[in-house]
One Martini backbone bead per residue (centre of mass of N, CA, C, O) as a GRO file, in nm:
protein
  366
    1MET     BB    1  11.162   7.801   7.294
    2THR     BB    2  11.197   7.916   7.612
    3ALA     BB    3  11.442   7.995   7.812
    4VAL     BB    4  11.541   7.918   8.134
    5PRO     BB    5  11.671   8.081   8.378
    6THR     BB    6  11.929   8.062   8.575
    7ARG     BB    7  12.003   8.000   8.925
    8THR     BB    8  12.150   8.086   9.203
    9THR     BB    9  12.214   8.003   9.527
   10ARG     BB   10  12.165   8.285   9.640
   11GLU     BB   11  11.882   8.317   9.526
   12TRP     BB   12  11.753   8.078   9.668
   13LEU     BB   13  11.826   8.174   9.958
   14SER     BB   14  11.674   8.443   9.946
   15ASP     BB   15  11.388   8.316   9.922
   16LEU     BB   16  11.398   8.174  10.215
   17VAL     BB   17  11.398   8.436  10.344
   18PRO     BB   18  11.221   8.618  10.548
   19ARG     BB   19  10.946   8.888  10.502
   20PRO     BB   20  10.765   9.045  10.734
   21LEU     BB   21  10.775   9.367  10.619
   22ASP     BB   22  10.621   9.377  10.330
   23PRO     BB   23  10.328   9.504  10.422
   24VAL     BB   24  10.481   9.752  10.470
   25ARG     BB   25  10.463  10.086  10.320
   26SER     BB   26  10.694  10.207  10.507
   27ILE     BB   27  11.028  10.251  10.558
   28LYS     BB   28  11.028  10.416  10.823
   29LEU     BB   29  10.866  10.200  10.973
   30LYS     BB   30  11.057   9.971  10.940
   31ILE     BB   31  11.295  10.102  11.099
   32SER     BB   32  11.137  10.121  11.363
   33ILE     BB   33  11.079   9.821  11.390
   34LEU     BB   34  11.367   9.734  11.396
   35LEU     BB   35  11.460   9.888  11.650
   36LEU     BB   36  11.246   9.769  11.841
   37ALA     BB   37  11.315   9.470  11.800
   38SER     BB   38  11.605   9.497  11.891
   39GLY     BB   39  11.539   9.609  12.179
   40GLY     BB   40  11.357   9.374  12.264
   41ALA     BB   41  11.564   9.151  12.244
   42GLY     BB   42  11.748   9.273  12.459
   43LEU     BB   43  11.546   9.268  12.691
   44THR     BB   44  11.493   8.962  12.686
   45TYR     BB   45  11.775   8.889  12.760
   46LEU     BB   46  11.794   9.030  13.036
   47TRP     BB   47  11.567   8.868  13.162
   48PHE     BB   48  11.667   8.569  13.126
   49GLU     BB   49  11.970   8.625  13.235
   50PHE     BB   50  11.908   8.863  13.494
   51ARG     BB   51  11.624   8.956  13.582
   52TRP     BB   52  11.626   9.243  13.413
   53GLN     BB   53  11.473   9.579  13.390
   54PRO     BB   54  11.382   9.859  13.311
   55PRO     BB   55  11.192  10.094  13.365
   56VAL     BB   56  10.906  10.199  13.224
   57LEU     BB   57  10.983  10.494  13.168
   58THR     BB   58  11.246  10.426  13.031
   59GLN     BB   59  11.125  10.268  12.801
   60LEU     BB   60  10.940  10.489  12.682
   61VAL     BB   61  11.165  10.696  12.627
   62THR     BB   62  11.329  10.513  12.440
   63VAL     BB   63  11.110  10.475  12.229
   64ALA     BB   64  11.082  10.770  12.155
   65ILE     BB   65  11.372  10.812  12.065
   66VAL     BB   66  11.380  10.601  11.848
   67LEU     BB   67  11.146  10.711  11.671
   68ALA     BB   68  11.261  11.000  11.622
   69THR     BB   69  11.540  10.915  11.503
   70ALA     BB   70  11.424  10.735  11.271
   71GLN     BB   71  11.256  10.964  11.129
   72LEU     BB   72  11.491  11.164  11.080
   73LEU     BB   73  11.698  10.967  10.932
   74ALA     BB   74  11.486  10.840  10.720
   75HIS     BB   75  11.425  11.091  10.550
   76GLY     BB   76  11.701  11.103  10.396
   77MET     BB   77  11.699  10.800  10.303
   78THR     BB   78  11.407  10.820  10.141
   79ARG     BB   79  11.393  11.063   9.943
   80PRO     BB   80  11.499  10.936   9.682
   81LEU     BB   81  11.268  10.726   9.656
   82ARG     BB   82  11.043  10.936   9.627
   83GLU     BB   83  11.159  11.074   9.381
   84MET     BB   84  11.158  10.821   9.202
   85THR     BB   85  10.855  10.779   9.209
   86ALA     BB   86  10.784  11.048   9.079
   87ALA     BB   87  10.964  11.021   8.824
   88ALA     BB   88  10.833  10.762   8.717
   89GLY     BB   89  10.555  10.891   8.678
   90ALA     BB   90  10.650  11.109   8.479
   91MET     BB   91  10.771  10.913   8.257
   92ALA     BB   92  10.498  10.773   8.205
   93ARG     BB   93  10.401  11.071   8.085
   94GLY     BB   94  10.683  11.183   7.920
   95ASP     BB   95  10.881  11.292   8.160
   96TYR     BB   96  11.250  11.322   8.139
   97THR     BB   97  11.355  11.573   8.350
   98ARG     BB   98  11.371  11.416   8.599
   99ARG     BB   99  11.562  11.423   8.907
  100VAL     BB  100  11.791  11.288   9.142
  101ARG     BB  101  11.923  11.327   9.454
  102ALA     BB  102  12.275  11.235   9.492
  103THR     BB  103  12.462  11.213   9.815
  104SER     BB  104  12.510  10.921   9.854
  105ASN     BB  105  12.717  10.594   9.890
  106ASP     BB  106  12.506  10.403   9.883
  107GLU     BB  107  12.263  10.219   9.747
  108VAL     BB  108  12.071  10.459   9.704
  109GLY     BB  109  12.273  10.638   9.557
  110GLN     BB  110  12.332  10.437   9.327
  111LEU     BB  111  12.039  10.426   9.236
  112ALA     BB  112  12.010  10.722   9.164
  113THR     BB  113  12.227  10.734   8.955
  114ALA     BB  114  12.109  10.528   8.768
  115PHE     BB  115  11.840  10.671   8.730
  116ASN     BB  116  11.960  10.924   8.587
  117ARG     BB  117  12.085  10.774   8.355
  118MET     BB  118  11.831  10.654   8.246
  119ALA     BB  119  11.681  10.918   8.199
  120ALA     BB  120  11.881  11.028   7.993
  121ASP     BB  121  11.855  10.798   7.788
  122LEU     BB  122  11.550  10.828   7.741
  123ALA     BB  123  11.560  11.116   7.642
  124ALA     BB  124  11.742  11.066   7.400
  125ALA     BB  125  11.554  10.850   7.268
  126ASP     BB  126  11.309  11.038   7.243
  127GLN     BB  127  11.450  11.254   7.068
  128GLN     BB  128  11.526  11.062   6.834
  129ARG     BB  129  11.242  10.974   6.764
  130ARG     BB  130  11.133  11.255   6.692
  131GLU     BB  131  11.348  11.312   6.476
  132LEU     BB  132  11.287  11.079   6.297
  133ILE     BB  133  10.994  11.140   6.231
  134ALA     BB  134  11.046  11.424   6.119
  135ASN     BB  135  11.255  11.354   5.898
  136VAL     BB  136  11.096  11.135   5.749
  137SER     BB  137  10.856  11.320   5.679
  138HIS     BB  138  11.020  11.526   5.521
  139GLU     BB  139  11.151  11.321   5.308
  140LEU     BB  140  10.875  11.215   5.203
  141ARG     BB  141  10.727  11.480   5.116
  142THR     BB  142  10.892  11.584   4.882
  143PRO     BB  143  10.868  11.350   4.665
  144ILE     BB  144  10.558  11.328   4.684
  145ALA     BB  145  10.493  11.616   4.597
  146ALA     BB  146  10.636  11.608   4.320
  147LEU     BB  147  10.491  11.361   4.206
  148HIS     BB  148  10.206  11.479   4.232
  149ALA     BB  149  10.246  11.721   4.048
  150VAL     BB  150  10.319  11.568   3.789
  151LEU     BB  151  10.062  11.386   3.772
  152GLU     BB  152   9.854  11.617   3.777
  153ASN     BB  153   9.958  11.760   3.512
  154VAL     BB  154   9.890  11.511   3.335
  155VAL     BB  155   9.590  11.473   3.403
  156ASP     BB  156   9.516  11.792   3.325
  157GLY     BB  157   9.720  11.868   3.068
  158VAL     BB  158   9.966  12.055   3.133
  159ALA     BB  159  10.124  11.788   3.081
  160GLN     BB  160  10.333  11.569   2.914
  161PRO     BB  161  10.435  11.230   2.869
  162ASP     BB  162  10.732  11.286   2.845
  163PRO     BB  163  11.054  11.212   2.911
  164ASP     BB  164  11.095  11.447   3.118
  165THR     BB  165  10.858  11.393   3.301
  166LEU     BB  166  10.928  11.093   3.359
  167ARG     BB  167  11.204  11.153   3.482
  168THR     BB  168  11.108  11.308   3.721
  169ALA     BB  169  10.938  11.080   3.838
  170LEU     BB  170  11.167  10.883   3.870
  171ALA     BB  171  11.352  11.037   4.060
  172GLN     BB  172  11.137  11.043   4.294
  173THR     BB  173  11.117  10.737   4.316
  174GLU     BB  174  11.420  10.688   4.377
  175ARG     BB  175  11.421  10.853   4.635
  176LEU     BB  176  11.221  10.677   4.790
  177GLY     BB  177  11.375  10.413   4.766
  178SER     BB  178  11.634  10.512   4.907
  179LEU     BB  179  11.509  10.575   5.178
  180VAL     BB  180  11.394  10.296   5.242
  181ALA     BB  181  11.662  10.147   5.230
  182GLU     BB  182  11.806  10.307   5.452
  183LEU     BB  183  11.606  10.242   5.679
  184LEU     BB  184  11.645   9.937   5.667
  185ASP     BB  185  11.949   9.949   5.730
  186LEU     BB  186  11.917  10.091   6.001
  187SER     BB  187  11.747   9.875   6.145
  188ARG     BB  188  11.961   9.646   6.111
  189ILE     BB  189  12.183   9.772   6.267
  190GLU     BB  190  12.033   9.840   6.540
  191ALA     BB  191  11.952   9.515   6.557
  192GLY     BB  192  12.209   9.339   6.461
  193ALA     BB  193  12.149   9.210   6.151
  194LEU     BB  194  12.412   9.327   6.030
  195VAL     BB  195  12.638   9.155   5.821
  196VAL     BB  196  12.951   9.034   5.731
  197GLU     BB  197  13.101   8.889   5.413
  198PRO     BB  198  13.406   8.804   5.368
  199GLU     BB  199  13.629   8.867   5.088
  200VAL     BB  200  13.801   8.881   4.806
  201VAL     BB  201  13.883   9.201   4.671
  202ALA     BB  202  13.886   9.400   4.399
  203LEU     BB  203  13.930   9.726   4.389
  204ALA     BB  204  13.896   9.845   4.104
  205PRO     BB  205  13.623   9.719   4.013
  206LEU     BB  206  13.464   9.835   4.249
  207LEU     BB  207  13.509  10.140   4.184
  208ASP     BB  208  13.407  10.131   3.892
  209GLN     BB  209  13.108  10.048   3.962
  210ALA     BB  210  13.047  10.285   4.156
  211VAL     BB  211  13.101  10.508   3.944
  212ALA     BB  212  12.888  10.421   3.739
  213GLU     BB  213  12.651  10.458   3.927
  214ALA     BB  214  12.699  10.756   4.005
  215ALA     BB  215  12.698  10.872   3.710
  216VAL     BB  216  12.401  10.807   3.656
  217ALA     BB  217  12.276  10.972   3.889
  218ALA     BB  218  12.402  11.239   3.799
  219ASP     BB  219  12.267  11.258   3.519
  220VAL     BB  220  11.970  11.241   3.614
  221ALA     BB  221  12.022  11.511   3.801
  222GLY     BB  222  12.213  11.726   3.655
  223ARG     BB  223  12.521  11.793   3.779
  224GLY     BB  224  12.791  11.787   3.600
  225VAL     BB  225  12.973  11.536   3.705
  226GLY     BB  226  13.281  11.391   3.755
  227PHE     BB  227  13.511  11.104   3.735
  228ALA     BB  228  13.789  10.952   3.930
  229VAL     BB  229  14.028  10.687   3.920
  230SER     BB  230  14.250  10.535   4.178
  231VAL     BB  231  14.501  10.264   4.204
  232HIS     BB  232  14.724  10.127   4.466
  233PRO     BB  233  14.768   9.899   4.317
  234PRO     BB  234  14.605   9.784   4.044
  235ASP     BB  235  14.592   9.475   4.196
  236ALA     BB  236  14.431   9.538   4.447
  237THR     BB  237  14.353   9.370   4.757
  238LEU     BB  238  14.079   9.272   4.982
  239VAL     BB  239  13.909   9.203   5.287
  240ALA     BB  240  13.557   9.199   5.217
  241ASP     BB  241  13.243   9.317   5.171
  242PRO     BB  242  13.129   9.393   4.865
  243ALA     BB  243  12.847   9.515   4.908
  244ARG     BB  244  12.908   9.705   5.146
  245LEU     BB  245  13.153   9.856   5.012
  246HIS     BB  246  12.985   9.958   4.778
  247GLN     BB  247  12.791  10.125   4.953
  248VAL     BB  248  13.001  10.320   5.071
  249VAL     BB  249  13.102  10.444   4.803
  250VAL     BB  250  12.837  10.537   4.689
  251ASN     BB  251  12.767  10.730   4.923
  252LEU     BB  252  13.022  10.910   4.893
  253LEU     BB  253  12.978  10.991   4.599
  254ASP     BB  254  12.693  11.115   4.626
  255ASN     BB  255  12.772  11.327   4.833
  256ALA     BB  256  12.988  11.468   4.654
  257ALA     BB  257  12.804  11.529   4.404
  258ARG     BB  258  12.602  11.722   4.551
  259HIS     BB  259  12.853  11.945   4.627
  260ALA     BB  260  12.967  11.970   4.359
  261PRO     BB  261  13.048  12.144   4.111
  262ALA     BB  262  12.988  12.216   3.804
  263GLY     BB  263  13.262  12.061   3.619
  264SER     BB  264  13.365  11.872   3.816
  265ARG     BB  265  13.565  11.633   4.009
  266VAL     BB  266  13.538  11.321   4.143
  267ARG     BB  267  13.765  11.156   4.370
  268VAL     BB  268  13.880  10.811   4.373
  269GLY     BB  269  14.080  10.621   4.609
  270GLY     BB  270  14.324  10.349   4.636
  271ARG     BB  271  14.520  10.168   4.898
  272ILE     BB  272  14.788   9.942   4.969
  273GLY     BB  273  14.925   9.917   5.304
  274GLY     BB  274  15.029   9.803   5.608
  275GLY     BB  275  14.763   9.619   5.646
  276GLN     BB  276  14.591   9.835   5.475
  277ALA     BB  277  14.299  10.017   5.357
  278VAL     BB  278  14.262  10.312   5.148
  279LEU     BB  279  13.990  10.539   5.117
  280GLU     BB  280  13.915  10.824   4.886
  281VAL     BB  281  13.691  11.114   4.885
  282ARG     BB  282  13.682  11.388   4.648
  283ASP     BB  283  13.608  11.745   4.642
  284ASP     BB  284  13.503  12.098   4.533
  285GLY     BB  285  13.340  12.197   4.756
  286PRO     BB  286  13.264  12.363   5.053
  287GLY     BB  287  13.282  12.167   5.269
  288ILE     BB  288  13.368  12.097   5.619
  289ALA     BB  289  13.346  12.186   5.912
  290VAL     BB  290  13.523  12.117   6.194
  291GLU     BB  291  13.267  12.097   6.395
  292ASP     BB  292  13.116  11.881   6.169
  293ARG     BB  293  13.295  11.614   6.118
  294ASP     BB  294  13.142  11.421   6.332
  295ARG     BB  295  12.824  11.477   6.275
  296VAL     BB  296  12.789  11.366   5.975
  297PHE     BB  297  12.754  11.055   6.093
  298ASP     BB  298  12.489  11.121   6.176
  299ARG     BB  299  12.165  11.112   6.182
  300PHE     BB  300  12.034  11.358   5.979
  301THR     BB  301  12.315  11.493   5.908
  302ARG     BB  302  12.426  11.797   5.701
  303GLY     BB  303  12.466  12.074   5.752
  304GLU     BB  304  12.591  12.306   5.524
  305ARG     BB  305  12.527  12.076   5.286
  306ALA     BB  306  12.203  12.055   5.255
  307ALA     BB  307  12.146  12.186   4.970
  308GLY     BB  308  12.200  11.903   4.811
  309GLY     BB  309  12.050  11.717   4.982
  310GLY     BB  310  11.931  11.439   5.113
  311THR     BB  311  11.888  11.226   5.408
  312GLY     BB  312  12.129  11.176   5.627
  313LEU     BB  313  12.221  10.837   5.598
  314GLY     BB  314  12.476  10.762   5.438
  315LEU     BB  315  12.706  10.823   5.647
  316ALA     BB  316  12.594  10.643   5.880
  317ILE     BB  317  12.611  10.376   5.721
  318ALA     BB  318  12.907  10.391   5.655
  319ARG     BB  319  13.017  10.380   5.939
  320TRP     BB  320  12.890  10.110   6.026
  321VAL     BB  321  13.022   9.934   5.805
  322VAL     BB  322  13.316  10.008   5.883
  323GLU     BB  323  13.293   9.904   6.181
  324LEU     BB  324  13.218   9.607   6.094
  325HIS     BB  325  13.531   9.592   5.968
  326GLY     BB  326  13.728   9.751   6.172
  327GLY     BB  327  13.712  10.045   6.102
  328ARG     BB  328  13.747  10.386   5.968
  329ILE     BB  329  13.591  10.718   5.959
  330ALA     BB  330  13.682  11.042   5.805
  331VAL     BB  331  13.736  11.391   5.810
  332VAL     BB  332  13.982  11.552   5.624
  333GLU     BB  333  14.222  11.747   5.535
  334PRO     BB  334  14.265  11.933   5.264
  335GLY     BB  335  14.494  11.955   5.004
  336PRO     BB  336  14.645  12.079   4.734
  337ALA     BB  337  14.649  11.787   4.594
  338ASP     BB  338  14.322  11.759   4.596
  339ARG     BB  339  14.305  11.957   4.365
  340SER     BB  340  14.219  12.060   4.077
  341ALA     BB  341  14.347  12.210   3.806
  342ASP     BB  342  14.034  12.246   3.685
  343ARG     BB  343  13.874  12.462   3.848
  344PRO     BB  344  13.578  12.573   3.885
  345PRO     BB  345  13.351  12.790   3.930
  346GLY     BB  346  13.273  12.773   4.285
  347ALA     BB  347  13.493  12.651   4.424
  348GLY     BB  348  13.604  12.508   4.703
  349PRO     BB  349  13.793  12.355   4.944
  350GLY     BB  350  13.671  12.088   5.007
  351CYS     BB  351  13.643  11.717   5.043
  352ARG     BB  352  13.773  11.454   5.266
  353ILE     BB  353  13.719  11.109   5.274
  354ARG     BB  354  13.830  10.852   5.502
  355VAL     BB  355  13.905  10.500   5.463
  356THR     BB  356  13.989  10.247   5.712
  357LEU     BB  357  14.111   9.916   5.647
  358PRO     BB  358  14.160   9.613   5.713
  359ASP     BB  359  14.278   9.345   5.536
  360VAL     BB  360  14.166   9.197   5.796
  361PRO     BB  361  13.892   9.166   5.953
  362SER     BB  362  13.773   9.271   6.252
  363PRO     BB  363  13.608   9.282   6.517
  364PRO     BB  364  13.368   9.465   6.619
  365PRO     BB  365  13.273   9.686   6.821
  366PRO     BB  366  13.038   9.705   7.087
   0.00000   0.00000   0.00000
């Protein structure tokens, strides 16, 4: 049953006030009628109070001056409204580039400013929608094309359904499933339907489970990357949603394993202290440029590390989950201590992503 919105006393009283000028289609004409009606009321008062009125010629000249002045001044007052009407029509046709010139500080100027802000928001939303469709289409096309090629070769007899061929098809299917799962998580987050259910979580087992899952995925993809886990203190616990926190760690490990050179180790660590939990995932890959460190958490943003594959959604989902816990996630500068002693050939400066969570989750920011 739909709830009926309540109305204030002011709104009820506003409906009772008559609006005799509503049928008039021009606001400039309305202003002219307003001035003439006001002047006519003044003349009526003079007639009934003093039995006097100006000469007819004087009245006609006054009316002409009033109309000319009203038309001249109302032109500038109503121009933003005409521009908004034209811009709204253009927006209905899909053109969000039109803006209204807002030079006054009155209600019309405030309306023009709000209209421009709305137009900019709609343009950004339309651009994101186009990018989302383009990126999702691209991400779906790649594994579908690879899976189609594998199955076509098997059907034509070019390739045999041996374990290697089936493993290739399985990898592409898992990539499709991962993309669909990430898109579903993304839709839940943006709709506000994704909630966290915090409980006491032992940090070491959670990281070990995430590393085991990431190691299997790395072996299937043939990346040749190892993993190392460190937790301080060993029996550290925190209050968080275990399933969502596991998803964050897996996404970070997968991102690091994609870009770490073969033969290197991805290191994940956790520590508890000062009323907060700090998780860090480090790799020996090419790193992330300083100017890209904020953008990598945006949807479908992969920056210079895009050569490793991925959908560009993992870090965005990780950021949203961390913020739902009242924490923060960021790319921090890797130091000399972050690099492995046995760095393989081709190792880069490395990347270190740090997640900071309160020991007891606080309400997420609006």
